[in-house]
Chimera marker file (.cmm) of the C-alpha trace (Angstrom):
<marker_set name="trace">
<marker id="1" x="184.194" y="-102.069" z="-27.997" r="1" g="1" b="0" radius="0.5"/>
<marker id="2" x="183.513" y="-105.141" z="-25.878" r="1" g="1" b="0" radius="0.5"/>
<marker id="3" x="182.998" y="-108.687" z="-27.059" r="1" g="1" b="0" radius="0.5"/>
<marker id="4" x="180.886" y="-110.263" z="-24.309" r="1" g="1" b="0" radius="0.5"/>
<marker id="5" x="181.267" y="-113.832" z="-23.072" r="1" g="1" b="0" radius="0.5"/>
<marker id="6" x="178.269" y="-114.545" z="-20.856" r="1" g="1" b="0" radius="0.5"/>
<marker id="7" x="177.567" y="-118.239" z="-21.403" r="1" g="1" b="0" radius="0.5"/>
<marker id="8" x="179.662" y="-121.111" z="-20.004" r="1" g="1" b="0" radius="0.5"/>
<marker id="9" x="180.779" y="-122.066" z="-23.515" r="1" g="1" b="0" radius="0.5"/>
<marker id="10" x="181.790" y="-118.515" z="-24.462" r="1" g="1" b="0" radius="0.5"/>
<marker id="11" x="183.635" y="-118.053" z="-21.164" r="1" g="1" b="0" radius="0.5"/>
<marker id="12" x="185.540" y="-121.306" z="-21.661" r="1" g="1" b="0" radius="0.5"/>
<marker id="13" x="186.533" y="-120.341" z="-25.215" r="1" g="1" b="0" radius="0.5"/>
<marker id="14" x="187.482" y="-116.749" z="-24.404" r="1" g="1" b="0" radius="0.5"/>
<marker id="15" x="190.262" y="-115.541" z="-26.685" r="1" g="1" b="0" radius="0.5"/>
<marker id="16" x="191.739" y="-119.024" z="-27.171" r="1" g="1" b="0" radius="0.5"/>
<marker id="17" x="192.752" y="-119.683" z="-30.746" r="1" g="1" b="0" radius="0.5"/>
<marker id="18" x="192.606" y="-116.038" z="-31.858" r="1" g="1" b="0" radius="0.5"/>
<marker id="19" x="195.670" y="-114.567" z="-33.555" r="1" g="1" b="0" radius="0.5"/>
<marker id="20" x="195.402" y="-111.038" z="-32.162" r="1" g="1" b="0" radius="0.5"/>
<marker id="21" x="193.200" y="-108.606" z="-30.271" r="1" g="1" b="0" radius="0.5"/>
<marker id="22" x="192.711" y="-105.113" z="-31.705" r="1" g="1" b="0" radius="0.5"/>
<marker id="23" x="193.676" y="-102.326" z="-29.291" r="1" g="1" b="0" radius="0.5"/>
<marker id="24" x="190.138" y="-100.932" z="-29.317" r="1" g="1" b="0" radius="0.5"/>
<marker id="25" x="188.482" y="-104.264" z="-28.397" r="1" g="1" b="0" radius="0.5"/>
<marker id="26" x="188.219" y="-106.050" z="-25.053" r="1" g="1" b="0" radius="0.5"/>
<marker id="27" x="186.777" y="-109.418" z="-24.110" r="1" g="1" b="0" radius="0.5"/>
<marker id="28" x="184.336" y="-109.035" z="-21.209" r="1" g="1" b="0" radius="0.5"/>
<marker id="29" x="183.520" y="-112.142" z="-19.192" r="1" g="1" b="0" radius="0.5"/>
<marker id="30" x="180.235" y="-111.880" z="-17.297" r="1" g="1" b="0" radius="0.5"/>
<marker id="31" x="179.543" y="-114.306" z="-14.460" r="1" g="1" b="0" radius="0.5"/>
<marker id="32" x="176.293" y="-114.992" z="-12.616" r="1" g="1" b="0" radius="0.5"/>
<marker id="33" x="177.820" y="-114.310" z="-9.214" r="1" g="1" b="0" radius="0.5"/>
<marker id="34" x="180.892" y="-113.019" z="-7.401" r="1" g="1" b="0" radius="0.5"/>
<marker id="35" x="183.707" y="-115.516" z="-7.048" r="1" g="1" b="0" radius="0.5"/>
<marker id="36" x="187.460" y="-115.823" z="-7.322" r="1" g="1" b="0" radius="0.5"/>
<marker id="37" x="187.325" y="-116.755" z="-11.027" r="1" g="1" b="0" radius="0.5"/>
<marker id="38" x="190.578" y="-118.320" z="-12.297" r="1" g="1" b="0" radius="0.5"/>
<marker id="39" x="191.881" y="-117.780" z="-15.819" r="1" g="1" b="0" radius="0.5"/>
<marker id="40" x="194.584" y="-119.513" z="-17.833" r="1" g="1" b="0" radius="0.5"/>
<marker id="41" x="196.284" y="-119.033" z="-21.196" r="1" g="1" b="0" radius="0.5"/>
<marker id="42" x="195.287" y="-122.288" z="-22.924" r="1" g="1" b="0" radius="0.5"/>
<marker id="43" x="195.607" y="-122.007" z="-26.717" r="1" g="1" b="0" radius="0.5"/>
<marker id="44" x="196.586" y="-118.328" z="-26.520" r="1" g="1" b="0" radius="0.5"/>
<marker id="45" x="199.049" y="-116.876" z="-29.031" r="1" g="1" b="0" radius="0.5"/>
<marker id="46" x="199.776" y="-113.459" z="-27.513" r="1" g="1" b="0" radius="0.5"/>
<marker id="47" x="200.105" y="-111.774" z="-24.129" r="1" g="1" b="0" radius="0.5"/>
<marker id="48" x="197.138" y="-109.990" z="-22.542" r="1" g="1" b="0" radius="0.5"/>
<marker id="49" x="196.209" y="-107.940" z="-19.497" r="1" g="1" b="0" radius="0.5"/>
<marker id="50" x="193.477" y="-109.384" z="-17.247" r="1" g="1" b="0" radius="0.5"/>
<marker id="51" x="191.342" y="-107.179" z="-15.002" r="1" g="1" b="0" radius="0.5"/>
<marker id="52" x="188.927" y="-108.523" z="-12.387" r="1" g="1" b="0" radius="0.5"/>
<marker id="53" x="186.025" y="-106.159" z="-11.665" r="1" g="1" b="0" radius="0.5"/>
<marker id="54" x="183.447" y="-106.274" z="-8.863" r="1" g="1" b="0" radius="0.5"/>
<marker id="55" x="179.704" y="-105.515" z="-9.036" r="1" g="1" b="0" radius="0.5"/>
<marker id="56" x="180.470" y="-101.891" z="-8.189" r="1" g="1" b="0" radius="0.5"/>
<marker id="57" x="182.459" y="-101.683" z="-11.468" r="1" g="1" b="0" radius="0.5"/>
<marker id="58" x="185.726" y="-101.293" z="-9.558" r="1" g="1" b="0" radius="0.5"/>
<marker id="59" x="188.935" y="-103.108" z="-10.509" r="1" g="1" b="0" radius="0.5"/>
<marker id="60" x="189.872" y="-105.502" z="-7.698" r="1" g="1" b="0" radius="0.5"/>
<marker id="61" x="192.877" y="-107.220" z="-9.311" r="1" g="1" b="0" radius="0.5"/>
<marker id="62" x="195.116" y="-106.880" z="-12.389" r="1" g="1" b="0" radius="0.5"/>
<marker id="63" x="197.496" y="-109.315" z="-14.070" r="1" g="1" b="0" radius="0.5"/>
<marker id="64" x="199.645" y="-107.500" z="-16.623" r="1" g="1" b="0" radius="0.5"/>
<marker id="65" x="201.198" y="-108.900" z="-19.820" r="1" g="1" b="0" radius="0.5"/>
<marker id="66" x="200.318" y="-112.527" z="-19.089" r="1" g="1" b="0" radius="0.5"/>
<marker id="67" x="202.216" y="-114.636" z="-21.627" r="1" g="1" b="0" radius="0.5"/>
<marker id="68" x="200.899" y="-117.744" z="-23.420" r="1" g="1" b="0" radius="0.5"/>
<marker id="69" x="203.902" y="-119.661" z="-22.081" r="1" g="1" b="0" radius="0.5"/>
<marker id="70" x="202.404" y="-119.548" z="-18.578" r="1" g="1" b="0" radius="0.5"/>
<marker id="71" x="200.033" y="-122.386" z="-19.590" r="1" g="1" b="0" radius="0.5"/>
<marker id="72" x="199.717" y="-125.053" z="-18.214" r="1" g="1" b="0" radius="0.5"/>
<marker id="73" x="201.865" y="-124.273" z="-15.174" r="1" g="1" b="0" radius="0.5"/>
<marker id="74" x="199.937" y="-121.206" z="-14.054" r="1" g="1" b="0" radius="0.5"/>
<marker id="75" x="196.398" y="-119.983" z="-13.673" r="1" g="1" b="0" radius="0.5"/>
<marker id="76" x="195.541" y="-116.507" z="-12.451" r="1" g="1" b="0" radius="0.5"/>
<marker id="77" x="193.109" y="-115.908" z="-9.590" r="1" g="1" b="0" radius="0.5"/>
<marker id="78" x="192.206" y="-112.663" z="-7.831" r="1" g="1" b="0" radius="0.5"/>
<marker id="79" x="192.642" y="-112.375" z="-4.049" r="1" g="1" b="0" radius="0.5"/>
<marker id="80" x="189.015" y="-111.249" z="-3.686" r="1" g="1" b="0" radius="0.5"/>
<marker id="81" x="185.764" y="-112.155" z="-5.487" r="1" g="1" b="0" radius="0.5"/>
<marker id="82" x="184.815" y="-110.452" z="-8.750" r="1" g="1" b="0" radius="0.5"/>
<marker id="83" x="181.787" y="-110.546" z="-11.037" r="1" g="1" b="0" radius="0.5"/>
<marker id="84" x="183.503" y="-109.612" z="-14.310" r="1" g="1" b="0" radius="0.5"/>
<marker id="85" x="186.855" y="-110.179" z="-15.992" r="1" g="1" b="0" radius="0.5"/>
<marker id="86" x="188.187" y="-108.018" z="-18.803" r="1" g="1" b="0" radius="0.5"/>
<marker id="87" x="190.891" y="-109.280" z="-21.143" r="1" g="1" b="0" radius="0.5"/>
<marker id="88" x="192.690" y="-106.697" z="-23.243" r="1" g="1" b="0" radius="0.5"/>
<marker id="89" x="195.955" y="-106.232" z="-25.121" r="1" g="1" b="0" radius="0.5"/>
<marker id="90" x="199.121" y="-106.413" z="-23.046" r="1" g="1" b="0" radius="0.5"/>
<marker id="91" x="200.148" y="-102.970" z="-21.868" r="1" g="1" b="0" radius="0.5"/>
<marker id="92" x="196.643" y="-101.495" z="-21.959" r="1" g="1" b="0" radius="0.5"/>
<marker id="93" x="196.242" y="-101.306" z="-18.177" r="1" g="1" b="0" radius="0.5"/>
<marker id="94" x="199.595" y="-99.575" z="-17.737" r="1" g="1" b="0" radius="0.5"/>
<marker id="95" x="199.024" y="-97.200" z="-20.669" r="1" g="1" b="0" radius="0.5"/>
<marker id="96" x="195.627" y="-96.224" z="-19.224" r="1" g="1" b="0" radius="0.5"/>
<marker id="97" x="197.093" y="-96.035" z="-15.685" r="1" g="1" b="0" radius="0.5"/>
<marker id="98" x="194.561" y="-98.553" z="-14.374" r="1" g="1" b="0" radius="0.5"/>
<marker id="99" x="195.014" y="-99.806" z="-10.826" r="1" g="1" b="0" radius="0.5"/>
<marker id="100" x="193.124" y="-101.623" z="-8.111" r="1" g="1" b="0" radius="0.5"/>
<marker id="101" x="190.261" y="-99.333" z="-7.125" r="1" g="1" b="0" radius="0.5"/>
<marker id="102" x="189.874" y="-97.726" z="-10.570" r="1" g="1" b="0" radius="0.5"/>
<marker id="103" x="186.239" y="-97.518" z="-11.667" r="1" g="1" b="0" radius="0.5"/>
<marker id="104" x="185.377" y="-98.828" z="-15.131" r="1" g="1" b="0" radius="0.5"/>
<marker id="105" x="182.246" y="-98.355" z="-17.210" r="1" g="1" b="0" radius="0.5"/>
<marker id="106" x="180.621" y="-101.618" z="-18.259" r="1" g="1" b="0" radius="0.5"/>
<marker id="107" x="177.997" y="-101.954" z="-20.996" r="1" g="1" b="0" radius="0.5"/>
<marker id="108" x="174.409" y="-101.276" z="-19.934" r="1" g="1" b="0" radius="0.5"/>
<marker id="109" x="172.210" y="-104.257" z="-19.185" r="1" g="1" b="0" radius="0.5"/>
<marker id="110" x="174.716" y="-106.489" z="-17.388" r="1" g="1" b="0" radius="0.5"/>
<link id1="1" id2="2" r="1" g="1" b="0" radius="0.2"/>
<link id1="2" id2="3" r="1" g="1" b="0" radius="0.2"/>
<link id1="3" id2="4" r="1" g="1" b="0" radius="0.2"/>
<link id1="4" id2="5" r="1" g="1" b="0" radius="0.2"/>
<link id1="5" id2="6" r="1" g="1" b="0" radius="0.2"/>
<link id1="6" id2="7" r="1" g="1" b="0" radius="0.2"/>
<link id1="7" id2="8" r="1" g="1" b="0" radius="0.2"/>
<link id1="8" id2="9" r="1" g="1" b="0" radius="0.2"/>
<link id1="9" id2="10" r="1" g="1" b="0" radius="0.2"/>
<link id1="10" id2="11" r="1" g="1" b="0" radius="0.2"/>
<link id1="11" id2="12" r="1" g="1" b="0" radius="0.2"/>
<link id1="12" id2="13" r="1" g="1" b="0" radius="0.2"/>
<link id1="13" id2="14" r="1" g="1" b="0" radius="0.2"/>
<link id1="14" id2="15" r="1" g="1" b="0" radius="0.2"/>
<link id1="15" id2="16" r="1" g="1" b="0" radius="0.2"/>
<link id1="16" id2="17" r="1" g="1" b="0" radius="0.2"/>
<link id1="17" id2="18" r="1" g="1" b="0" radius="0.2"/>
<link id1="18" id2="19" r="1" g="1" b="0" radius="0.2"/>
<link id1="19" id2="20" r="1" g="1" b="0" radius="0.2"/>
<link id1="20" id2="21" r="1" g="1" b="0" radius="0.2"/>
<link id1="21" id2="22" r="1" g="1" b="0" radius="0.2"/>
<link id1="22" id2="23" r="1" g="1" b="0" radius="0.2"/>
<link id1="23" id2="24" r="1" g="1" b="0" radius="0.2"/>
<link id1="24" id2="25" r="1" g="1" b="0" radius="0.2"/>
<link id1="25" id2="26" r="1" g="1" b="0" radius="0.2"/>
<link id1="26" id2="27" r="1" g="1" b="0" radius="0.2"/>
<link id1="27" id2="28" r="1" g="1" b="0" radius="0.2"/>
<link id1="28" id2="29" r="1" g="1" b="0" radius="0.2"/>
<link id1="29" id2="30" r="1" g="1" b="0" radius="0.2"/>
<link id1="30" id2="31" r="1" g="1" b="0" radius="0.2"/>
<link id1="31" id2="32" r="1" g="1" b="0" radius="0.2"/>
<link id1="32" id2="33" r="1" g="1" b="0" radius="0.2"/>
<link id1="33" id2="34" r="1" g="1" b="0" radius="0.2"/>
<link id1="34" id2="35" r="1" g="1" b="0" radius="0.2"/>
<link id1="35" id2="36" r="1" g="1" b="0" radius="0.2"/>
<link id1="36" id2="37" r="1" g="1" b="0" radius="0.2"/>
<link id1="37" id2="38" r="1" g="1" b="0" radius="0.2"/>
<link id1="38" id2="39" r="1" g="1" b="0" radius="0.2"/>
<link id1="39" id2="40" r="1" g="1" b="0" radius="0.2"/>
<link id1="40" id2="41" r="1" g="1" b="0" radius="0.2"/>
<link id1="41" id2="42" r="1" g="1" b="0" radius="0.2"/>
<link id1="42" id2="43" r="1" g="1" b="0" radius="0.2"/>
<link id1="43" id2="44" r="1" g="1" b="0" radius="0.2"/>
<link id1="44" id2="45" r="1" g="1" b="0" radius="0.2"/>
<link id1="45" id2="46" r="1" g="1" b="0" radius="0.2"/>
<link id1="46" id2="47" r="1" g="1" b="0" radius="0.2"/>
<link id1="47" id2="48" r="1" g="1" b="0" radius="0.2"/>
<link id1="48" id2="49" r="1" g="1" b="0" radius="0.2"/>
<link id1="49" id2="50" r="1" g="1" b="0" radius="0.2"/>
<link id1="50" id2="51" r="1" g="1" b="0" radius="0.2"/>
<link id1="51" id2="52" r="1" g="1" b="0" radius="0.2"/>
<link id1="52" id2="53" r="1" g="1" b="0" radius="0.2"/>
<link id1="53" id2="54" r="1" g="1" b="0" radius="0.2"/>
<link id1="54" id2="55" r="1" g="1" b="0" radius="0.2"/>
<link id1="55" id2="56" r="1" g="1" b="0" radius="0.2"/>
<link id1="56" id2="57" r="1" g="1" b="0" radius="0.2"/>
<link id1="57" id2="58" r="1" g="1" b="0" radius="0.2"/>
<link id1="58" id2="59" r="1" g="1" b="0" radius="0.2"/>
<link id1="59" id2="60" r="1" g="1" b="0" radius="0.2"/>
<link id1="60" id2="61" r="1" g="1" b="0" radius="0.2"/>
<link id1="61" id2="62" r="1" g="1" b="0" radius="0.2"/>
<link id1="62" id2="63" r="1" g="1" b="0" radius="0.2"/>
<link id1="63" id2="64" r="1" g="1" b="0" radius="0.2"/>
<link id1="64" id2="65" r="1" g="1" b="0" radius="0.2"/>
<link id1="65" id2="66" r="1" g="1" b="0" radius="0.2"/>
<link id1="66" id2="67" r="1" g="1" b="0" radius="0.2"/>
<link id1="67" id2="68" r="1" g="1" b="0" radius="0.2"/>
<link id1="68" id2="69" r="1" g="1" b="0" radius="0.2"/>
<link id1="69" id2="70" r="1" g="1" b="0" radius="0.2"/>
<link id1="70" id2="71" r="1" g="1" b="0" radius="0.2"/>
<link id1="71" id2="72" r="1" g="1" b="0" radius="0.2"/>
<link id1="72" id2="73" r="1" g="1" b="0" radius="0.2"/>
<link id1="73" id2="74" r="1" g="1" b="0" radius="0.2"/>
<link id1="74" id2="75" r="1" g="1" b="0" radius="0.2"/>
<link id1="75" id2="76" r="1" g="1" b="0" radius="0.2"/>
<link id1="76" id2="77" r="1" g="1" b="0" radius="0.2"/>
<link id1="77" id2="78" r="1" g="1" b="0" radius="0.2"/>
<link id1="78" id2="79" r="1" g="1" b="0" radius="0.2"/>
<link id1="79" id2="80" r="1" g="1" b="0" radius="0.2"/>
<link id1="80" id2="81" r="1" g="1" b="0" radius="0.2"/>
<link id1="81" id2="82" r="1" g="1" b="0" radius="0.2"/>
<link id1="82" id2="83" r="1" g="1" b="0" radius="0.2"/>
<link id1="83" id2="84" r="1" g="1" b="0" radius="0.2"/>
<link id1="84" id2="85" r="1" g="1" b="0" radius="0.2"/>
<link id1="85" id2="86" r="1" g="1" b="0" radius="0.2"/>
<link id1="86" id2="87" r="1" g="1" b="0" radius="0.2"/>
<link id1="87" id2="88" r="1" g="1" b="0" radius="0.2"/>
<link id1="88" id2="89" r="1" g="1" b="0" radius="0.2"/>
<link id1="89" id2="90" r="1" g="1" b="0" radius="0.2"/>
<link id1="90" id2="91" r="1" g="1" b="0" radius="0.2"/>
<link id1="91" id2="92" r="1" g="1" b="0" radius="0.2"/>
<link id1="92" id2="93" r="1" g="1" b="0" radius="0.2"/>
<link id1="93" id2="94" r="1" g="1" b="0" radius="0.2"/>
<link id1="94" id2="95" r="1" g="1" b="0" radius="0.2"/>
<link id1="95" id2="96" r="1" g="1" b="0" radius="0.2"/>
<link id1="96" id2="97" r="1" g="1" b="0" radius="0.2"/>
<link id1="97" id2="98" r="1" g="1" b="0" radius="0.2"/>
<link id1="98" id2="99" r="1" g="1" b="0" radius="0.2"/>
<link id1="99" id2="100" r="1" g="1" b="0" radius="0.2"/>
<link id1="100" id2="101" r="1" g="1" b="0" radius="0.2"/>
<link id1="101" id2="102" r="1" g="1" b="0" radius="0.2"/>
<link id1="102" id2="103" r="1" g="1" b="0" radius="0.2"/>
<link id1="103" id2="104" r="1" g="1" b="0" radius="0.2"/>
<link id1="104" id2="105" r="1" g="1" b="0" radius="0.2"/>
<link id1="105" id2="106" r="1" g="1" b="0" radius="0.2"/>
<link id1="106" id2="107" r="1" g="1" b="0" radius="0.2"/>
<link id1="107" id2="108" r="1" g="1" b="0" radius="0.2"/>
<link id1="108" id2="109" r="1" g="1" b="0" radius="0.2"/>
<link id1="109" id2="110" r="1" g="1" b="0" radius="0.2"/>
</marker_set>
């Protein structure tokens, strides 16, 4: 199941302040255009995997097990533009053997 963040306010809030993310839920960030969207771990309480996905629904970059302690020193930016970002529980991308180039299925209507 995907929780979609498609407004500026929802994208800014993201998973900040939540206490956990169920293994069967992802946060899907939808942007109006392709860009090198940066993410940080402000107000996060647990580690997550971040996946940047292009318009062709292909993973273009992955950050695995990003810890809350990385904020404020680090933000995470893909090397190439992406249209979507998926945040999921830490370890999900490795468990599912996801890699750059893997195709994902996004919800209809995006």
